Structures are given as structure tokens and as C-alpha cells.
C-alpha positions in Angstrom: 81.8 59.2 118.1 79.2 59.1 115.2 76.3 59.8 117.6 78.2 62.7 119.1 78.9 64.2 115.7 75.2 63.8 114.7 74.0 65.4 117.9 76.3 68.4 117.7 75.6 68.7 114.0 71.9 68.7 114.4 70.6 71.9 112.8 67.3 72.8 114.3 66.1 75.3 111.8 66.0 75.5 108.0 68.2 78.6 108.1 70.9 77.0 110.2 74.5 76.7 109.2 77.2 74.1 109.8 80.3 75.7 111.3 83.7 74.3 112.1 85.4 76.4 114.7 89.2 76.1 114.9 90.9 77.0 118.1 87.6 76.3 119.7 88.8 76.1 123.3 89.9 79.7 123.3 88.0 82.3 125.2 86.6 84.2 122.2 85.8 81.2 120.0 84.0 79.4 122.9 81.7 82.4 123.2 81.2 82.7 119.4 80.4 79.0 119.3 77.8 79.4 122.1 76.1 82.3 120.1 76.1 80.1 116.9 74.5 77.2 118.8 71.8 79.5 120.3 70.9 80.5 116.7 70.4 76.7 115.9 73.6 76.4 113.9 75.6 73.2 113.9 78.9 73.7 115.8 81.9 71.4 115.6 85.0 72.5 117.5 88.7 71.7 116.9 91.6 72.6 119.1 95.1 71.2 119.6 95.3 72.1 123.3 99.0 73.0 123.0 101.3 73.4 126.0 99.7 76.7 126.8 96.7 74.8 128.3 96.9 73.4 131.8 95.5 69.8 131.6 92.9 70.7 134.2 91.7 73.6 132.0 91.6 71.2 129.0 89.3 68.9 130.9 87.1 71.7 132.1 86.7 73.2 128.6 85.8 69.8 127.2 83.2 69.2 129.9 81.6 72.6 129.3 81.5 72.0 125.6 79.8 68.6 126.1 77.3 70.0 128.6 76.2 72.7 126.1 75.9 70.2 123.3 79.0 70.9 121.3 81.5 68.4 120.0 85.1 69.4 120.6 87.8 67.4 118.9 91.4 67.4 120.0 93.6 67.8 117.0 97.4 67.6 116.6 
């Protein structure tokens, strides 16, 4: 897990920020996170994936986050 955090938290510019995004699996926050990452900011996501999320959707969202280089944690 430490390597994943370091990779996601890697700020590529001196002006980059570290950002924790809560509710990160949601539509709007996923897009905001992608914009932040394109601006070389560190993005760590947190979402509880409540009963609203279909388990298939949860897996797809996690896969997409990983492919783009974000770390998404499942909270409680």
C-alpha cells in the first residue's frame, strides 16, 4: 500500500498541491480529481461505497482510478 500512496502522492511540479478528495467515486469528484491530476497535483481519494453503489460499479470506478494513477481508499 505504501508504494501506491507514494505513486499517487507524487507531485510533479513545485507548485503542486496534495489533495484528499472525499466521496471520490462520485461523478463530479472523479472529474475534479482528474483535473487536479492533470495539473500535477497529488490526489488521494476516499469513498465509503455505500449501498447506493452497485458492486460492479464499485469495481469499475476503482479500476479507472488505478489506471489514471489515483489511489482510491474504501472507507467506512
